[in-house]
C-alpha positions in Angstrom: 6.5 -6.3 30.1 7.0 -5.0 26.7 9.8 -5.9 25.0 12.0 -2.3 24.7 13.4 -1.6 21.2 15.7 1.6 19.8 15.7 2.6 16.4 18.6 5.0 16.2 19.4 6.7 13.1 21.7 9.4 11.9 19.6 12.5 10.9 16.1 13.5 11.6 15.7 15.5 8.5 13.2 13.4 6.3 14.0 11.1 3.5 13.5 7.5 2.7 15.0 5.9 6.1 13.5 8.4 8.2 9.7 7.1 6.3 11.3 3.2 7.1 12.1 3.8 10.6 8.7 5.9 11.4 6.7 3.5 10.0 8.5 0.6 11.4 7.9 2.4 15.0 4.4 2.6 13.9 3.9 -1.0 13.6 5.9 -2.2 16.2 3.5 0.0 18.4 0.3 -1.4 17.4 1.6 -5.1 18.0 2.8 -4.1 21.6 6.5 -3.0 21.4 8.1 0.1 23.6 9.8 2.3 20.9 12.2 4.9 21.2 13.7 6.9 18.2 17.4 8.1 18.5 18.9 10.9 16.1 20.3 13.9 15.3 18.7 16.9 16.6 16.3 19.3 14.5 14.6 17.4 11.3 11.1 17.0 10.7 10.7 13.4 11.8 10.8 14.6 15.0 7.7 16.2 14.5 6.5 12.8 13.3 7.2 11.1 16.0 5.5 13.5 18.4 1.9 13.4 16.3 2.3 9.4 16.8 3.2 9.6 20.7 6.4 7.4 19.7 9.6 8.3 22.3 12.3 10.6 20.9 16.0 11.2 22.1 18.2 13.1 20.3 21.9 12.2 20.3 24.0 16.0 20.1 27.0 14.9 18.3 25.3 12.2 16.0 26.4 13.8 12.4 26.4 12.4 9.1 30.0 13.8 8.2 33.1 11.4 9.8 34.2 13.2 12.4 36.4 11.0 15.5 35.9 13.3 18.7 31.9 14.1 18.0 31.7 10.2 16.8 32.9 9.0 19.9 30.5 11.3 22.0 27.9 10.3 20.0 29.1 6.6 20.7 29.5 6.9 24.5 25.8 9.0 24.5 24.2 5.8 23.4 26.1 3.2 25.2 24.7 5.2 28.7 21.3 5.6 27.4 21.2 1.6 26.6 22.3 0.5 30.0 20.4 2.6 31.8 17.1 1.7 30.2 18.0 -2.0 29.5 16.7 -2.1 25.7 16.0 -5.6 24.7 16.7 -4.7 21.0 18.8 -1.7 19.4 17.5 -1.7 15.6 20.2 0.8 13.3 19.7 2.4 10.3 22.0 4.8 8.0 25.8 4.3 7.9 27.1 6.0 10.6 24.5 5.7 12.9 24.7 1.5 11.9 28.6 1.3 12.9 28.3 3.5 16.3 24.7 2.1 17.4 25.7 -1.7 17.3 29.0 -0.5 19.2 27.2 1.0 21.6 25.0 -1.6 22.0 27.4 -4.0 22.0 29.5 -2.7 24.8 25.9 -2.0 26.9 25.3 -5.8 26.6 22.6 -5.9 24.5 22.2 -9.3 22.5 19.9 -8.4 19.5 21.9 -5.8 17.3 20.3 -5.6 14.2 21.4 -3.0 10.9 19.3 -2.5 7.8 21.1 -1.7 5.4 19.2 1.1 3.4 22.3 1.0 0.9 26.0 0.5 1.2 28.2 3.5 1.5 30.9 1.1 -0.8 28.6 1.3 -3.5 29.2 5.2 -4.0 31.5 6.1 -6.9 34.8 6.5 -4.9 38.4 5.2 -5.5 39.8 1.9 -4.1 41.8 3.1 -1.1 38.2 4.7 -0.2 36.1 1.7 -1.0 38.2 -0.6 0.6 38.2 1.3 4.0 34.2 1.2 3.9 34.0 -1.9 3.5 36.5 -2.8 6.2 33.9 -0.5 8.4 31.2 -2.5 7.2 32.7 -5.8 7.9 33.7 -4.3 11.2 30.0 -3.9 11.7 28.7 -7.2 10.6 30.7 -8.6 13.5 29.1 -6.0 16.1 25.4 -7.8 14.6 23.4 -10.1 15.7 21.5 -9.7 12.5 21.4 -7.4 9.0 18.2 -6.9 7.2 18.7 -6.1 3.2 16.2 -3.5 2.0 17.5 -4.7 -1.6 18.6 -8.0 -3.0 21.4 -6.1 -4.6 23.0 -5.3 -1.5 21.9 -9.0 0.2 24.2 -10.4 -2.6 27.2 -7.7 -1.8 26.7 -8.6 1.7 27.5 -12.2 1.2 30.2 -11.0 -1.7 32.1 -8.8 0.6 31.5 -11.6 3.6 29.9 -8.5 5.6 27.9 -11.3 7.6 27.3 -14.7 7.1 24.1 -16.1 5.0 22.9 -17.3 8.3 22.0 -13.6 10.1 21.3 -11.8 6.9 17.3 -11.6 5.5 16.0 -9.4 3.1 12.8 -7.5 3.7 11.7 -5.1 1.3 10.4 -1.8 2.3 6.5 -1.8 2.9 4.2 1.4 2.1 0.5 2.2 3.2 -2.3 2.2 0.8 -2.6 6.2 -0.1 -6.3 7.5 -0.3 -5.8 10.1 -3.2 -9.4 11.0 -2.8 -7.6 13.1 0.1 -4.9 14.4 -1.6 -5.6 17.8 -3.4 -6.3 17.8 -7.0 -3.4 17.5 -9.1 -4.5 21.0 -10.9 -5.0 22.9 -7.7 -1.3 21.8 -6.6 -0.4 22.9 -10.3 -2.1 26.2 -9.7 -0.7 27.1 -6.5 3.2 26.1 -7.9 2.6 28.3 -11.5 2.3 25.6 -13.7 -0.5 25.4 -16.4 -3.1 22.6 -16.4 -1.8 21.5 -19.8 1.8 21.9 -19.2 3.6 18.5 -19.2 5.2 18.2 -15.8 8.4 15.9 -14.9 9.5 16.2 -11.7 11.3 14.6 -8.4 11.2 14.7 -4.5 15.1 14.3 -3.0 17.0 16.1 -1.4 20.0 17.5 -2.8 22.4 15.2 -1.9 25.6 14.2 -4.7 24.4 10.2 -4.3 20.8 11.5 -5.5 22.6 12.6 -9.1 20.4 15.7 -9.9 23.4 17.0 -11.8 22.5 14.0 -14.3 19.2 15.0 -14.5 19.5 18.5 -15.0 22.3 18.0 -17.9 19.6 16.0 -19.6 17.1 18.3 -19.0 19.1 21.6 -20.0 20.3 19.4 -23.8 16.1 18.5 -24.2 15.3 22.8 -23.7 18.1 23.5 -26.1 16.7 21.3 -28.6 13.1 23.4 -28.2 11.6 20.8 -26.2 7.9 22.1 -24.3 7.4 21.0 -20.8 8.1 22.1 -17.1 10.6 20.4 -14.6 9.9 20.8 -10.3 12.3 19.8 -7.8 11.4 19.1 -4.2 13.8 19.2 -1.5 16.8 20.5 0.2 20.4 19.8 1.2 23.7 20.5 0.6 23.7 20.0 -3.6 20.6 23.0 -3.3 22.0 26.0 -4.2 24.9 24.5 -6.8 22.2 23.1 -8.8 20.2 25.9 -9.1 23.2 27.6 -10.2 23.8 25.0 -12.6 20.2 25.6 -14.2 20.7 29.1 -13.8 19.1 30.9 -17.6 16.7 27.8 -17.8 13.3 29.6 -16.4 11.1 26.6 -17.0 13.1 24.5 -14.2 11.5 25.5 -10.4 12.8 24.6 -7.5 10.5 24.1 -4.5 12.2 23.4 -1.6 11.3 21.8 1.5 7.5 20.6 1.5 5.9 19.1 3.5 2.8 18.5 0.7 5.3 15.8 -1.2 2.1 13.3 -2.1 0.6 16.7 -3.8 3.5 17.8 -5.2 3.9 14.4 -6.8 0.4 14.1 -7.5 0.9 17.1 -9.6 3.2 15.5 -11.8 2.7 13.5 -15.2 6.2 11.5 -14.5 8.6 11.2 -11.4 12.0 10.8 -12.6 14.9 10.2 -9.4 18.5 9.6 -11.2 20.3 9.1 -8.0 24.1 7.4 -8.4 23.3 4.8 -5.1 20.1 3.6 -3.2 18.8 1.2 -1.4 14.9 1.0 -1.6 13.9 4.6 -1.9 10.3 5.2 -0.6 9.7 8.0 -3.0 9.6 6.1 -5.8 7.1 3.3 -4.3 4.9 6.5 -3.5 5.2 7.6 -7.2 3.9 4.4 -7.9 1.7 3.8 -5.9 0.0 7.1 -7.2 0.0 5.8 -10.9 3.1 8.3 -11.9 4.9 6.7 -14.7 8.7 6.7 -13.1 12.0 6.8 -14.7 15.4 5.7 -12.6 18.5 4.7 -12.5 19.5 0.9 -11.9 20.7 0.9 -8.3 19.9 -0.5 -5.3 16.7 -2.3 -5.5 15.1 -0.3 -8.3 16.7 -2.8 -10.8 14.5 -5.5 -8.9 11.4 -3.5 -9.2 11.2 -1.5 -12.8 11.0 -3.8 -15.6 11.7 -1.0 -18.3 8.5 -0.1 -20.8 6.1 -1.8 -18.5 5.7 -1.1 -15.4 8.4 2.0 -15.7 11.4 3.4 -17.0 14.6 2.4 -15.9 18.7 3.9 -17.2 21.8 3.5 -15.7 23.1 5.8 -13.2 25.3 8.6 -14.0 24.8 8.8 -17.9 23.0 12.2 -18.5 22.5 11.1 -22.3 20.6 7.5 -21.0 18.6 9.8 -19.2 17.9 12.7 -22.4 17.0 9.6 -24.7 14.4 8.0 -22.6 13.2 11.4 -22.0 13.6 12.3 -25.1 10.8 9.3 -26.4 8.6 9.9 -23.5 8.3 13.7 -24.7 7.6 12.8 -28.1 5.0 10.1 -26.9 6.0 7.4 -28.2 5.0 5.2 -24.7 1.3 4.6 -23.0 1.8 6.8 -19.7 -1.4 5.8 -18.6 -0.9 2.2 -18.8 2.7 2.0 -17.5 1.4 4.4 -14.2 -1.4 1.6 -13.5 1.4 -1.4 -13.8 3.8 0.6 -11.6 0.8 1.3 -8.9 -0.4 -2.3 -9.4 3.4 -3.8 -8.8 3.6 -1.7 -5.6 0.0 -2.7 -4.1 0.8 -6.2 -4.8 4.5 -7.0 -3.6 4.9 -4.4 -0.8 2.5 -5.3 1.9 2.4 -4.1 5.6 1.5 -7.0 7.1 4.4 -9.3 5.4 6.8 -6.6 6.3 6.2 -6.5 10.1 6.1 -9.9 10.1 9.5 -10.7 8.4 10.9 -7.8 11.3 9.5 -9.6 14.4 10.8 -12.8 13.2 14.2 -11.2 13.5 13.5 -10.0 16.6 12.1 -12.9 18.1 15.0 -15.5 16.5 
């Protein structure tokens, strides 16, 4: 009889954690596990699960923000479903689903309650009281867990530092990424034409939904300085989110900055870029950086989450401190002045990803956690 696994995540809109869940669910099914994904309704991940013939159960009251009444309803909904379906393993992702999913599983008597940390909330910029509160919540979550998986060495170290869980029940398992067949992607020049970009323009871009933690404001501040100084290049932003309109307004008057909104062809969009930038304030291990590197695009990102482990500055990419428009500006200025061999750096990034993020090792390690 197949082992039944519930994968629980807060939102069903596509992001790095959702890509993680999709890949993990697909690999588990190939290994003979029966998988159902639980999440809030309405997102693109649901369509992807249908295409993959993987079960999905919407959780009507699952919301990203703290809402005691809806959070209680979502917890009881999950408890009933876990109890009825008799899952062997409940594996949670993202902060909200991580807490209520583990609590519901504990109440339902499920012994294997696993949480994958895609970046602790208390790593975000916040006041001392709020940081303390979130630390306490994560420690409570640790008590509800049979195991915790960190996708970055930084989160692994932080879990031990704050005593979220003991080392025997903590594992570091980095994300994995499937090989991309570049021949199946639209040619970069064709995508540029569709986006209204010329083939000879230098194009900087990012693919990230517009949340405060993604740090778009710091990148746009740097871009505006460069444009004001007369540098010639185009910038494209793909994604949606609560800060989308704010960032459009913040970029008003700068016609070389284009906002593409939600895209289904993110690989094609990245393939049309000369430079990929992710200015995040908080991350675990962002898939989009691995995807850009897989396409041999030089990446510029901030020193958050696993990115400090992955990116060696001016070797396989570029890295600066987070929340610093000055550092982004200085690095981009050198790049625009052709101070680096971007082809070589992009090639080194692609080589690094292929050598260090294998799917085989990833699923082997996760199943080891499931089995012990």
